[in-house]
N, C-alpha and C positions, 0 to 999 in steps of 0.2 A: 384855342390859340395853337398855331402850328409850332412845333419844336424844330429849331434850326439844325441842319446837318443830322437829322435823324434817319434811321433806317428801320424798316418794319420787318418783323419776322412774319412771313405769310405762309409758311409750310415747313413741315418737319417729318422726318422718318428715322426710325432707329431699330436696331436689334441689339439688345444687351442680354446678358445672362437671365434666363427666365422670362424674357419678354421679346416677342416677335414683332411688336409694334409699339407705338407710343401709348395706346390704351392700356396694354398689359404692363408696360413700364410704370405708368402712373398708378395702377392698381397695386403693384408691388411696393412702390414708394409710399403710398398712403398707409399700407399695412406694416411698413418698417421691415420688410423681408430682407433677409440675407439670401441671395439667389445664387451664390457660389455652389457649384456641384461637388459632390463627394464621389470619388471613383472606387469601384471594387477592384480587387486584384485581377479579375478577369478583364476589366476594361483597361487597366494599366498594361496588361500583357498584349492586348489587342492593339494598343498604341506603341508597342515595341519597347516597353519598359518592364524590367524585372523588378517586382516589388521589393526584393531583398537586396538588390545590387547596391543601393546606397545606404544600407543599414537603416538607422533610424532617421536619416536625412531626407528621405522621400516623403513629401506631403501629398497625399492622394486627393488633391482639391484643385479647383480652378474654375474660371468663368468661361462658359461655352456660349457660342453665338448660334442661335437658332437658324437653321438652314445653311450653316457654314460649309457643309459638305456638298450642297447641291447648287445648281444654277440652271435657270431656264435659258439654255443656249439657243433653243429654237426661236424664242421670242426676239432675241437680239440678233438673229441672223448669223450665228456661228455654226460651224460643223461641230460634231462631238470631238473630233480630233483637235480643232482649234481651241475649243473650251478647255480641254484637258491641259493645255500648255499655259493657261492663264492663271496667275497667282490667285488663289481663293479670295484674298483681300480685294483684288480688283474686281472679281465677280460679284462679291456681295455689295461692294460699294456702288457698282453700276446698278444693281437692282434697287439699292436703297435710294440712289439719286432719282431714278424713275419714279419711285414711290413718293419721294418728297415733292416732286413736281406735281404728281397726282394730288397730294394733300393740299398743295397751293392752288390747285385748279388752273394750272398752266400747261397747255399743250405746246411743247417746244417745236413741233413740226409746223405749227400754225402761227406761233408768236412772231410778230414783225420786228421786235427789238433784239438787242443783243443779250444773250444769256452767258454769263461767265461761270467757271467752276474752279474752286480753290480748295485743295485737299492734300492730305498726306497719309502715309501708311507706315507700318513697321516692316521688319525684315520678312522676306518671302519665306514660304514654307519649305522650299527645296533649293538645293544648290544648282548652279548652272552646269549642264553637261557639255563641256567644251568639245567633246567628240561627237555630238549629235549631228545628224544630217542637216539640220537647219538651226544652227546656233543663234541666228538673228531673230528667228521667230521665238526662240526660248527667252532671249534677252528682252524682247518687247513684252513677252507674256509675264515675266517675273520682276522686272526692275521697277522701282519706285517712279522713275521719271515718267512713266506712261499712264499713271493712275488718272490724272485729270484729263489728259488728251483722249484717253479711251472713252471716257464718259462724253466728252465733247463730240467725238466722232459718232458714237452709237446713238446719241440723243439729238444730234444736230444742232449743237450749241456753238454759236459763232463769236461769242465774246472771249475774253482772256481765259485760258485754260492753264493754270499754274499748279504744279505740284511743289510743295514745300515741305521742309523737314526741320523741326526744332525739338525733336524727342517728345517728351510727354506734353509739352504745350502746343504741339503741332496744330490740332484742330481749332483751338481757340485763336491761335495766330492766323489761321486760315480765315476765320470769321472777321478778324480785324482787317485783313488784306482785302476781303470781299467788300467790306464797308467802304474802304478808301476808294476802290475802283468804282463803286456805285456813286459815291459823292463826287468823284472826278468825272462822271458820266462816260466812263469807259465801257460800261455795260448797264443794262436796264433791269436785269434780274441776276442774282448770283446765288449759286450753290456753294456752301461751305461746310466742311466737316473732315472726318477722318475715320480710319478704320485700323483695327488690329486683330489679326486672326492667323493662327498657325494650326496646321493640321499635322497629325491627329490632335484633337482637342482634349483627349481624356488621359493624357500622360502625367498630369500633376506637375510638381516642380521640386527642385532640390533645395532644401533649407540649409543655410550655412550660419553658424553662430556669429553674431555681430553684423550680419548683413541687413539688407533692407526688406527681406521677405519674412512673412509671418510663419511662425513654427507650427501653427495649428490650422492654417487655412481660413482664418477670420481676420478681417481688417477692422480696427477699432480707432478711428480717428479721434484724437483729443482725450481718449479714455486713459485712466490710470493703467489699464492692462494692455495698452497699445504696444505691439511688439514688432510690427512690420506690415507690409502691404501684401496683397495676393495677386499674382499675375492673372490677367483675365483677357477676354476678347470682347470686341464690340464694334459697332459701326453706327455713326450718326451723321445726318445731313440736315442742315436748315436752308430754307429758301428765303432770301433777303430782297427787298425792294426799297427804293427811296420812299419815305413815309408819304410824301404828297402824292406820288404816283399810285401807291397802294390805296390811299383813300379815294382818289379820283376814279379808280378802276373797280371799286367795290370788292377789293380783296378781303379775305378773312384774316385780320391782323390779330396775332396772339400775344405779341409784346413788341416794344419799341427799343431798339438799340440806341441809346442816347449818346454814348461816348465809349472810347476804347483806347487802350495804349499798349504798346509793346516796347520792352527795352531788354538790356542784358546786364548781368551782374558785373561784368568786367573782371578785374583781378582782385576786387575787394572781398575776398573770402579765403578760407583756409585752403581749399582745394578745388579742382575743376568740377567735381561732382557735388560739392557741398553748396546748398542754397545760401543766399545772401539776404540778411534782414533788410539792408539798405536798398538793394536792387528790387526786392518785392514792395518795400514801402514806397519807393519812387514810382513804380508803374501804377500802383493804385492811386496815388496822388495825381498823376498825370491823366488817368482815366476820369477822375472826378472833375478835374479842370476842363477836360475835353467835353464832358457832359454837362458842365455848368451846374453842378450840384455841390452841396455841402455834405460832408461825412454824416452829420446828424440826420440828413434826410433819408439815408439808406436804412431800410428796415431788415434786410437779410443779405448775407454774404454766403455764397456757395464756395467753400474753401477748396484748395487743392487737396488737402486732407489725406495724405498718404498713410497716416497711422504709424509712422516711424518715430523712434525715439529722438532722432535729430530733427526731422522735418517739421513735426507739429509745433514744437516750442519756437522755432524760428518763424514759422508762419504767423503765429499768434502775436509774436513780438513785432513783426512787420505790420500786421493789421492794426495793432494798437498804436504804433507810431504814426500810421496814416490817418487813423480816425481820431486819436486823442483818448482821454480817459473818462469820458462820460459813461459811467458803468451801467451795464445791462440794457443799453438802448437798441442793440442790434442783435438779431438772431444769426446763428451760425450753423451750417450743416455741410455734409460732405457725402457725395454719392458713392464714393469708394467703399463706404460701410456696407452698401447694398450689393455692389457689383464688382468690387475689387478695382484694381488699376488696369484700365483698358488702353494703356499706352497712347498711341497716337490719337485715339478716339476719346481720351480722358477729358479734354476741355469741352468738347461738344456734348459729352454726356452730362457734365455739370450745367451747361447752358440749357439743354433741353429740360432737365429737371427743373431749373429755375423758371423757365418759360411756363412749364405746366403749373407750377405753384402760383405764378402771377395770373394765369388764365383762370384757375379754379379759385383763387383767393384763399388758399390754404397753405399751411406749413406742415411739412412731413417729418416724422421722426428720423433721427440719426441712429441707424442700427448699432447695437452693441454698446451704446453709450450708457454707462452706469454711473461712473464717478470721474470727475475731471482729473487729468494728469496734473499732479501737483507742480510739476515743472513749468506749466504754462501760466500758473497764477491767475486763473480765469476771473476770479473775483475782483481783480484790479483792472480789468479790461472792459471795453464797451460791450462785450459779447456774451451771449448766453446760448449754449448749445440747444438746438431743437431736440427735445426728448420725446414729444407726443405729436400726434396728428391734431392740428388745431386751426381755427380760423386765422387768417392773416389780417389783423386790424391795423388800419392806417387812417390817419386824419386827412391826408392828401393822397395823391396818386402813389400807388406802391412802387418803390424803387429797390433795386437789388444789384449786387455786384457778383461777378463770377471771376474766380482766379484759376490760372493754370500756369504751372512753372515747370520748365524742362531742364533735364540734366544738361549741363553746359551753360546754363544761365539765362536762357531766353524766357522772359516772363511776360505773361499777358493778363490783362484785366479788362473786363467790359462792364458797363453800367446799363442795366435794363430798367425799363419802366412798363408798367401795365398798359395794355392797349387802350387807346381812346374809346370812349363810348360812342356808338353810332346809333342815331335814332332811326327807327324803321317804322314805316307805315304798314297797315294790314295788307296782306296780299289777297286779292279776290279769289274765290273758288271758281275755277273754270277748267275745261279740258286743257291739258298740256302734254307735250311730247317729251318722254324721258328716254333718250337714246343710250344704249349700252352696247359695248362691243368688246371683242377679245380676239386673240390670235387663233383660238381653236374652240371647239364646242365645249370641252370640259372646263376651260377657264371661264367661258361665258356662263356656264351653269353655276360655277362657284361665285362669280361676281354677282349674278342675279340674286343668289341666296343671301349674300352679305348685304347687298343694297336693301333687299326686303326687310332685313332685321334693322338696318339703320333707320329707315323712314318710319318704322313703327316703334322706335325707342322712345318710350314715354318720357324718360328723363331729359332727353337731349335731342329730339327729332328736329331737323332743320325745316324751315318753311319749303313747301313744295316748289314755289317759284325759284328758290335758291338751288334746290336739287336739280331742276331742269336746266337752270343756268350753268351750273357747274359741269354737269354731264355733257352739255352741248359745247361750252366754250373751253372747258378745262381738261378734256380727256382726248387722247389720241383716237382717231377713228380706225378700227381694225376690221378684218374681213367678216368675222362671224358676229352678226348683229341682231339686236332685238330693240325695237322702238315701241315702247308702251305708251298708250294714250290713256290718261287717267285724270280725275279731278278731285280725288281724295286719297288719304293714306292707305285706307283699307283696300281700295281698288288698285292702287299702285302696287301694293305689296303682293296682292293676289296674282296680278298680272305678271309681276317679276318671277314669282315662284312657278306659275304654270306656263309661262311662255317658252317658246322654243327658238324663235327667230329664224334667220335665213343667212345664207352665205352670199356675200356681195360679189358682183362681177363688174368688170371695168365698163361694160356698155350693156346694161340690162335690156333684154328684148321683151316686147310686150305686144299683145293684141289690143288695139284700140277699138272701142265700140261707142256708137253715137246713137242715142235714143231718138224716137220720133216725136211728132207733135202730140200735144196732150199732156205732157209731163211738166210743163212750165208752172211755176207758182210765184206769187208776188215775193219780191226780194231775192229771187234766184240770182246767184252770183255775187251777192253782197259781201259775204265772208271771203270769197275768193279774191274780190277786188281789194279788200283790206289786207289780205295775207300773202297773196301771190303776185310778185312784181311783174313777171312776164305776162301773166293773165291780164293784169291791169293795163299794161302798155298796149297789148293786142286788142283788148276790148275797147279801149279808148280810141284806137285807130279806126276800128270798124264803126264805132259810134259817130265819129266825125265824118266818115265817108257816107254813112247812111243819112245823117242829118242834112248834109250838104246836097246830096243827090236826090233823096226821096222825101225829105221833110219829116222823117220819122225819128222820134226821140227815144233811143234805147236806154237812156239814163233813167227813164220811168220804171224800167224793170228793177233796177237796184233800189230805187226809191220806194218801191212797193205800190206804185200807182199805175201800173201797166194795163193796157187794154188787151188782156189775154185772149179774149174771144175774137179779136180782129186777126185773121189768118195771115195778113201781110205782116203785122207786127210780130205775131207769134213765130212765124218762120224765120224772119230776120233775127229775132232774139235767140231762137234755138240755134241758128247758125253761129251767131256771135259767141255764145257761150261755148259751144263745142270747139270752134276754131281757136278761140283764145286759150281754153284748157289744153288743146293739142300743142299750141305754141309753148305753153308752160312746161309740159312734160318733156318736150324736145329740149327746151333750155336746160332742164335737169340732166340731160344726157341719156334719156330713155330712147331706145331705138325701136321704132314701130316695125315689126315684121309683117304685120297684116292688119287690115282694118275692115270693120263691118258696121254699117249704118242701117237704121230702121227708118224707111221712108225718107223724110227730109235729112235724116242723119247720114244717108249715103251721099248727099251733096257736100256735107262737111268732109267726109272721107275723101271725096274726089278733089276738093280744094286743097286739103292738106297733102294729098299725094302729088300735087302739082298740076293737076288737069287744067285748072283755071288759075290765072292771077286773082288776087283777092278782089280788086274792083269788079272784075268780070264775073266772079262767083256771086258777088252781091247783086249784080244785075240779073243773073239768072234766078236767084232766090227771090228777089223783088217781083220779077215777071211771073214766077210760079205762084207766089202769094196772091198777086192781083188777079190772076186768071182763076184761082181757086175761090177767091172771095166772090167773084161774079157768078160762080156756079150756083145751081139750085141748092137750097138748104137740105141738110140730111143729118143723120145720127149714126153713131158707131157704138156697138155693144160687144163687150168682152165676155166670153163664157169659158169655163174650164174645158180643156180639150176632151176630157172624158165624155162630154156630151156632143161630140162631133156628129153623131148620127142625127141630131136634131136639125142639123144645117143642110141636110140633103134635100134637094128639090124645092128650096124655098124661092118662090117667085119674086123677083125684083130685089133680092138681097144677094150679095156676094161676100165671099171670104176675103177681107182686106189684108189680114195678117195671119199667116200660119206659123205659130210658135210651138215649141215643145210642150208648154204648159197650158196654153190657151189659144183660142181662135177669136179673131175680132171680125165681127160682121159689120157690113156698111150698106146703107140703103136710105130710102125715104124716111122722113121723120115719123110719119104715122105708122109705117110698117115696123120699124125697128122698135119704137116704144110699145106697140101692141105685142110684139114678140117678147119683150122684156117682161111685161105684166103677166102674159100667159105662162111663161116659163117660171117666173117667180112663184106663181100660184102652185106649180108642180114641184117646187123645191130646188130649182136650178138657180144657182147663185151667179147671176150675171151682173155686169157693171156698165152703165152708160158713161162713155167718155165725154170729157169737157170740150167738145168740138161742135162747131155750127154746120159742118159739112161732112159729106159722106166720102172720105178719101178712098182712093183705090177701088172705085166703082164706076159704073156707066154714068153716074151723075157728074163725073169730071170730063165728059166728052168735049164739051165746049171749051173748057180750060186747056185742053191738050193742044189746040191750035195756037193759042197765045204763048204757051210754054215753048212750042216748037220754034216760034219766031225768036224768043229770047235766047234759046240755046244756040241757033244758027247765027246769031249776031255776034257771038264771042269766039275767039280762037281757043282751041283745045290741044293739049299735048298728052302723050302717053303717060300713065301714072308711074311715079318713081317708087311707090310702095303699093303692093297688091292689095286690092279691096274686093269685097264680095258684092255681086249683083243681087239685089232683092228680086229682080225679075226672073233670074235663072237659078239662083241658089248656088252658082259657081262663080269663079273669078271673072271679073270684068275684063273684056278684051280691049286691046289698044284701039281697035277700029270702032268700038262701041261708044267710048267716052265722049267723042266729038259728034256723034250721030244724033241729030234731034229726034229721030224716030225712037231711038233707044229710051230717051228720057220721057217721051210721051207715053210709051208703052209701060214704062216704070210707074208713071202717074196713075195709069188705069188698072194695072195688073196687081195680082196678089203679092204681098211681101212674104217671100218664102224664107222665113227666118230659121225654121228648122234645118232646112238644107244648107242655108248659108253658114249656120253655126257648125254644121258638120264639116264644112270646108275649113274653117279656121281652127276648129278643135282638132283636126287631123294633122296639123303641123306639129313638128317635134322640136322647133326652135324657139319656143316660148311657152312657159307655163303660167304666165300672168295675163289676166284679162282686166283692162281698165275701162270703166264706163265714164265717158266724158260728157256730162250733162246732168240735168236734174234726174233724181230717182235712180232706180237700179233695175229697170225693166229687163234690159238685156242680160244682166247678170242672173236674175231669177230664171230667165229662159235658159241660159247656158247651163246652170246647175241642175236643171231638169232634163238635160240632153243626155242621150245614152253614152256620148263620148266624154262626158265630164268625169274626172277622177280626183281623188283627194290630194294628189301632188300639185294640183293647179290651185292658184290663188286668184281671187276676184277682189278688185278695189273699186267702190264707187267714188264719186267725186263731190257732188253737190247735194246729195241726199234728196229727201221728199219735201222738206219745208225749210223755211229760213231759220227756224228755231234750231234745227239740227245741223245746219250747213257748216258751221265752224268746226264742229267735231268731225264731220265727213271730210272736209278739206285737210284737217290735221291728220286724220287716219290715212288718207291718200299719201300725204307727204311722208308720214312715218313709214308706210309700207314700201314706198319707193326708195327711201334711205336705206332700209334694211337690205334691199337688193343691189345697192351700189350706185344709185342715182346721185348726182352732184346737187343734193338738196341743200339749200341755205337754211338750215335750222335756226341759225342765230337770229334771223329776221323775225322769227315767231316768238322770241323770248319776251318775258315781262320786262318792261323798262326798269322796274325796281329790283330785278333780280341781282343777287350777289353770290360770290363764291362761298361755299360751305364745305365742312369736313365730311368726306364720303370715303368708304372703304377703297383702298389703293388696289392696283391691279394684282390679282392672285397668281403670282408666278408659279410655274409648275416645278415641283421639287425633283429635278432630273439629276441623276448622278453623272459625273464626268470625271472619274478618277484617272489618275495618271497611270 
């Protein structure tokens, strides 16, 4: 049953003392650790504090924010000088906001809806220099007003961007405001949180008798020894969506925000800074009403819990007034016992702690709690302080409250419920693409390592379909890329650890290669037809033309019932596959700098280069196939090139293809088969090709005349992309492409593949070779060529069989995405894929001191 006016928590990020992320934060909470740091005299002096200056009043303790002194200014497009003028609070909040969106699996640069940001911070770390050359830049860098809008600008968020300030309750009020904007449809996703950070972090604080600060650097909420709070730093951000949208889009929901309320104490209290029982009571009651829950349903409350002599008794009295006197029915905890008072981030710290408890179904201990403060009379309240790490038992959905109260009287309370259970079907094992990208090679290496550990985490590894979905749909695409093809966890982890990836370019250049006849197999193109939209469109167009004009059914190729030995069908099918694949890679933004085809593959290159319009190219191919089918039968035999001496002086046999790794002989059936048997007896490993004719031999003489007529009947234009001539092994000239005699000589002469590869491999404007068609015969030849080197990459497309074609198509897609092609990876995702928790972007710890 859908909860009305509910908002889902779909992502979180935090940095609190002793915890650089939510995983470390949870580990500390489960262990009941106090993560406040203790500073040495040396650290105090480095912070500009004389340990003896305050006498016994200096407390060498405080909460420090991991990474508070660093900022990955390069990632966010700042110069070092600009970064140095930005308040550290704004810097860490920007990084934390990006990490929270990573955790939510939302790429703000691609998200079509409006994303809002609601946040607040504490005082800046330095005073404004009014005599500075650029005071406006300093103001924008340090003032609170610009916290939310800086995030909106750098992350491209177009929803409301509101910085708000209510002292200690700031970040929980931000959550409330974000919820209202979501329910009012003013945004579709909302970031909410807060930050408190002052540099240097190691100066400790000054204790004053009778004040709110602890004399010993420990915060003990509700304990008899409670004597004050500990100033600390921290940053936390949650990502929120309307519950129905989160469920519909497959978001990873960690908790549901059922209700919330914000109020102010007004004047009903002794002083401006004193909390009010009635103000706190009312905000809790209003939140319960907003959530539609009874107090008795709440199983846990995360208290404001400052650990002060005044604050704790007032808070317990307010809670009791709101809940009633049903003793011992609700657990109570306070995160300040672990991390101190994180100022503007205090509310979101309690919220994140509570969400983690709901997610794990566990309650964590309240650090330092030994004996209840007698002034709170705990035994007469509904509450029991969490002392130990224990299971959170509940007869119904777990419900919790979170309080945060600010100096000045602005109170906030929210009601959370555990996430709804989502039924999932099993995900099939099959090859998937896992795209990873970063702004620089070092960050890519760190991210690869982190992801490898995550996918092999035996305790909590997400389904691989969800991993692929999240990496594809939920992460920003950056220049340094690695796209891994894997079908199991071990293979994925190994490829992530071992991979290096590539740097993307705006318009990746490539050499396109097209194989010759004889490589077709049943079902060729089936996976491409399913996975590649532009291939499907182009292949369907060709199939319709071929069926209407020549009565040939190319659909039989995909169906696995093709007459592969019919040279008319085979050549039309070979052309259709290569042409459609060429259309696909061009649609992805790949720029062909040169092309090379083997035999009929040169016709594909010519058509893609614009020599013929598509219908005219099909007429030429059909005419060529008919002419060759009428020629006398023959055979073709491939042998390793090292046996080239055997081919000298063979009567009636010609070298049809001259490749770096092999020679292909062509001739009469009896002659070729006899040579095959004779050489096999001598240990020569030859292979008879699956053809019924002897291509590129004198047996094609009669076919040449009919081909001449077919070429002469269609107009030709100079090629727009250079391609290599099989006949000469050099670049085809503008005057050759429309000359029927060129194409008849091409039919009869040797395919000079070795020389042709030398021409394309001599170019310095592309290091990528893509073979568009079944198999990888051209790639194998190129890799054996003297001009091949390790900086080059070769990608096949359709593979050698229908069984492996899906993996080959995905491998091509992945390889081109790495190099910057506009590949639509989302179309390849499992329909059942959902967002999952993966490591956030590893920001570089760059110093940017003033």
